[in-house]
C-alpha positions in Angstrom: 25.8 84.7 -23.7 22.7 87.1 -24.2 23.3 88.4 -21.0 26.5 90.7 -22.7 24.1 92.1 -25.2 23.6 95.9 -24.6 20.2 96.8 -26.2 21.2 100.3 -26.0 23.9 99.8 -28.0 22.3 98.3 -31.1 25.3 98.0 -33.8 26.8 95.8 -30.7 23.8 93.9 -29.7 23.7 93.5 -33.7 27.0 92.1 -33.6 26.7 90.0 -30.5 23.2 88.1 -32.2 24.9 87.4 -35.3 28.1 86.6 -33.5 26.6 83.6 -31.6 24.0 83.0 -34.5 27.6 82.3 -36.6 28.6 79.7 -33.7 25.3 78.0 -33.7 25.4 77.5 -37.2 29.4 76.6 -37.8 28.2 74.4 -34.4 25.5 72.6 -36.4 27.6 72.0 -39.4 29.7 69.7 -37.7 26.6 67.4 -36.0 25.3 64.3 -37.6 22.8 64.1 -35.5 19.9 65.4 -37.7 17.7 65.8 -35.0 19.7 68.0 -32.8 21.9 69.5 -36.0 18.3 70.5 -37.5 17.3 71.7 -33.2 20.5 73.5 -33.5 19.9 75.5 -37.0 16.2 76.5 -35.6 18.1 78.2 -32.5 20.4 79.9 -34.7 17.6 81.2 -36.9 15.6 82.4 -34.0 18.8 85.0 -32.8 18.9 86.4 -36.5 15.1 87.1 -35.5 15.9 89.6 -32.3 18.1 91.8 -34.8 15.4 93.5 -36.7 13.6 93.8 -33.0 16.2 95.5 -31.5 16.2 98.2 -35.1 12.3 98.7 -33.8 13.1 99.8 -30.6 15.9 102.0 -31.9 13.5 103.0 -34.3 10.9 103.2 -32.2 12.3 106.0 -29.9 9.8 107.4 -27.1 6.8 106.5 -28.9 5.0 103.7 -26.8 3.2 101.7 -29.3 6.0 101.1 -30.8 8.0 99.6 -27.7 5.0 97.8 -26.3 4.7 96.2 -29.7 8.9 95.2 -29.4 8.4 94.4 -26.4 5.5 92.4 -26.8 7.4 90.8 -30.1 11.2 90.6 -28.0 8.8 88.4 -25.3 7.6 85.7 -28.1 10.9 85.3 -29.6 12.3 85.2 -25.9 9.9 82.0 -25.1 10.9 80.6 -28.4 14.5 80.6 -27.5 14.0 79.4 -24.7 12.0 76.5 -25.9 14.4 75.6 -28.4 17.1 74.9 -25.7 15.2 72.9 -23.7 14.4 70.8 -27.2 18.3 71.1 -27.3 18.9 69.9 -23.8 15.8 67.3 -24.3 18.0 65.8 -27.3 21.1 65.8 -26.2 20.3 64.3 -22.3 
């Protein structure tokens, strides 16, 4: 659940993202339908991409330009995660 990620605690956030990606990868391995399996794997990959962005936020400190860049990356990635989730919904309904 992305709502449980605390961006003020990068170590906990990274652990949470790792756990979500692992669950998705484990689920992917159990699915026979290649299209659904690939979609779930793609979603897991997107969660892993969040980790370096969280590190960028942590490293940025009070540097507004770096924070804005990380925010832009996060926004783009969030849209991609939503699209991949929508794709899974479409495939499974």
